[in-house]
C-alpha positions in Angstrom: -149.2 70.8 -9.3 -149.3 69.7 -5.7 -149.0 72.0 -2.7 -145.3 71.1 -2.2 -144.5 71.8 -5.8 -146.3 75.1 -5.6 -144.3 76.0 -2.5 -141.0 75.2 -4.3 -142.1 77.4 -7.3 -142.9 80.3 -5.0 -139.5 79.9 -3.2 -137.4 79.7 -6.4 -135.4 83.0 -6.8 -136.6 85.1 -9.7 -134.1 85.6 -12.6 -133.1 89.3 -12.9 -134.7 91.4 -15.6 -133.2 91.1 -19.0 -131.9 94.7 -18.9 -129.9 94.0 -15.8 -128.7 90.7 -17.2 -127.3 92.4 -20.3 -125.5 95.0 -18.1 -124.0 92.4 -15.9 -122.9 90.4 -18.9 -121.3 93.4 -20.6 -119.5 94.2 -17.3 -118.3 90.6 -16.9 -117.1 90.1 -20.5 -115.2 93.4 -20.7 -113.6 92.7 -17.3 -112.5 89.2 -18.3 -111.2 90.2 -21.8 -109.6 93.5 -20.5 -111.2 95.5 -23.4 -114.3 97.5 -24.1 -114.4 96.2 -27.7 -116.6 93.2 -27.3 -119.2 91.9 -29.8 -122.9 92.2 -28.8 -123.4 88.6 -29.6 -120.9 87.6 -26.9 -122.6 89.8 -24.4 -126.0 88.4 -25.3 -124.7 84.8 -25.1 -123.3 85.5 -21.6 -126.7 86.8 -20.5 -128.4 83.8 -22.3 -130.6 86.3 -24.2 -131.4 87.1 -27.8 -129.1 89.8 -29.1 -132.1 91.7 -30.4 -132.9 92.6 -26.8 -130.0 95.0 -26.8 -131.8 97.2 -29.3 -135.1 96.8 -27.5 -133.7 97.9 -24.1 -130.9 100.2 -25.1 -131.3 101.2 -28.7 -128.1 99.6 -29.7 -124.5 99.0 -28.5 -123.8 102.7 -27.7 -126.9 102.8 -25.5 -125.9 99.7 -23.7 -122.4 101.0 -23.0 -123.8 104.4 -21.9 -126.2 102.6 -19.4 -123.3 100.5 -18.1 -121.1 103.5 -17.6 -123.9 105.4 -15.8 -124.7 102.5 -13.6 -121.0 102.0 -12.5 -120.3 105.7 -12.2 -123.4 106.2 -10.0 -122.0 103.8 -7.4 -118.7 105.8 -7.4 -120.6 109.1 -7.0 -122.6 107.7 -4.1 -119.3 106.7 -2.3 -118.0 110.2 -3.0 -121.1 111.8 -1.4 -120.6 109.7 1.7 -117.0 110.8 1.9 -117.7 114.5 1.5 -120.1 114.3 4.5 -117.3 113.2 6.8 -115.8 115.7 9.3 -112.2 115.4 8.1 -109.6 117.7 6.4 -109.7 118.4 2.7 -106.4 116.7 2.2 -107.6 113.5 3.9 -110.8 113.6 1.9 -108.7 113.9 -1.3 -106.6 110.9 -0.2 -109.6 108.8 0.5 -111.2 109.8 -2.7 -108.2 108.7 -4.8 -108.2 105.4 -2.9 -111.8 105.0 -3.7 -111.1 105.7 -7.4 -108.6 102.8 -7.4 -111.2 100.5 -5.7 -113.7 101.5 -8.4 -111.3 100.7 -11.2 -110.5 97.4 -9.4 -114.3 96.5 -9.5 -114.8 97.9 -13.0 -111.4 97.8 -14.7 -112.9 98.9 -18.0 -114.7 102.0 -16.6 -112.0 104.7 -17.2 -111.5 103.5 -20.8 -115.3 103.2 -21.4 -115.9 106.7 -20.2 -113.1 108.1 -22.3 -114.3 106.2 -25.4 -117.9 107.4 -24.9 -116.8 111.0 -24.6 -114.5 110.7 -27.5 -116.2 108.4 -30.0 -119.9 108.3 -29.1 -122.6 110.8 -30.2 -122.3 114.3 -29.0 -125.5 113.7 -26.9 -123.9 110.7 -25.1 -120.6 112.6 -24.6 -122.5 115.5 -23.1 -124.5 113.2 -20.8 -121.4 111.5 -19.5 -119.6 114.8 -18.9 -122.6 116.3 -17.1 -123.4 113.3 -15.1 -120.0 112.1 -14.0 -116.8 113.8 -15.3 -117.7 117.4 -14.5 -119.0 116.7 -10.9 -116.0 114.5 -10.1 -113.5 117.1 -11.4 -115.3 119.9 -9.7 -115.3 118.2 -6.3 -111.6 117.3 -6.6 -110.8 120.9 -7.5 -112.8 122.2 -4.5 -110.9 119.8 -2.2 -107.6 120.9 -3.6 -108.4 124.6 -3.3 -109.6 124.1 0.3 -106.4 122.3 1.2 -104.3 125.0 -0.4 -106.3 127.6 1.6 -105.7 125.9 4.9 -102.0 125.2 4.1 -102.1 121.4 4.0 -101.8 121.2 0.3 -99.2 123.1 -1.6 -100.2 125.2 -4.6 -100.5 123.0 -7.7 -102.9 123.4 -10.6 -106.0 121.4 -9.4 -107.2 120.5 -12.8 -103.9 119.2 -14.1 -103.2 117.4 -10.9 -106.5 115.5 -11.0 -105.9 114.5 -14.6 -102.5 113.1 -13.6 -104.0 111.4 -10.5 -106.7 109.7 -12.5 -104.2 108.3 -15.0 -102.1 106.9 -12.1 -105.2 105.4 -10.5 -106.1 103.5 -13.7 -102.6 102.6 -14.9 -102.3 99.2 -13.4 -105.7 98.1 -14.8 -104.9 99.4 -18.3 -101.6 97.7 -18.7 -102.3 94.1 -17.8 -99.9 92.8 -20.5 -97.0 94.6 -18.9 -98.1 93.4 -15.5 -98.2 89.8 -16.8 -95.1 89.6 -19.1 -92.8 92.0 -17.4 -93.7 91.5 -13.7 -95.2 87.9 -13.9 -98.5 88.9 -12.3 -101.4 87.0 -13.8 -104.2 88.5 -11.8 -105.0 91.7 -9.9 -106.5 90.6 -6.6 -107.6 92.6 -3.5 -104.1 92.5 -1.9 -102.4 93.8 -5.0 -105.0 96.5 -5.4 -104.4 97.7 -1.9 -100.6 97.6 -2.4 -101.0 99.6 -5.6 -103.2 102.1 -3.8 -100.6 102.6 -1.1 -97.9 103.3 -3.6 -100.0 105.7 -5.7 -101.2 107.6 -2.7 -97.7 107.8 -1.2 -96.3 109.3 -4.5 -99.3 111.6 -5.0 -99.4 112.9 -1.5 -95.7 113.7 -1.4 -96.5 115.6 -4.6 -99.4 117.6 -3.2 -98.9 117.9 0.6 -97.2 121.1 1.8 -93.9 120.6 3.7 -94.3 120.4 7.5 -93.6 123.6 9.2 -91.1 123.6 12.0 
């Protein structure tokens, strides 16, 4: 190999590791098909890898799905940590947090259903890991913001736990019902503009539900 060819070889971008390729492939296939029920063979084919590597890296399909959920959830938790560090009111933090949840579901439209399925149908160990790693900290943070807002008078007294469950359902609704969106409303694809419009509507409804009336 000549010097020029060696230079080209060194400059060629390296292919991501097989583990990351499988995670990216699972994310892409589930997003495109709008379901978390996808065959491992299809995921491996998208990654251009042998399906046996799923067992090698993740111990099977449950392990792959758990790793994907943790990867995506970690990004959402990082954004939440940055939000909590801001010097703004609890009510505004809660508003921005819910907007961030909708953005997360826009990026990973399968995530809410994947987390629910892992906590419901996976092994007890996986369910406990998801709860400890993601669901419990998220719910605890939202509850603390609600209680702080109730204490300072900007949020009216509502059950923080039940409010947050209702809010998460609203945040995910548009991504979970693509068939209704398509056949009833004629929308083929959720793009950035629609995601922002949906966030505006959801936040408007939720905030009118949780903000205290202005005092005269």
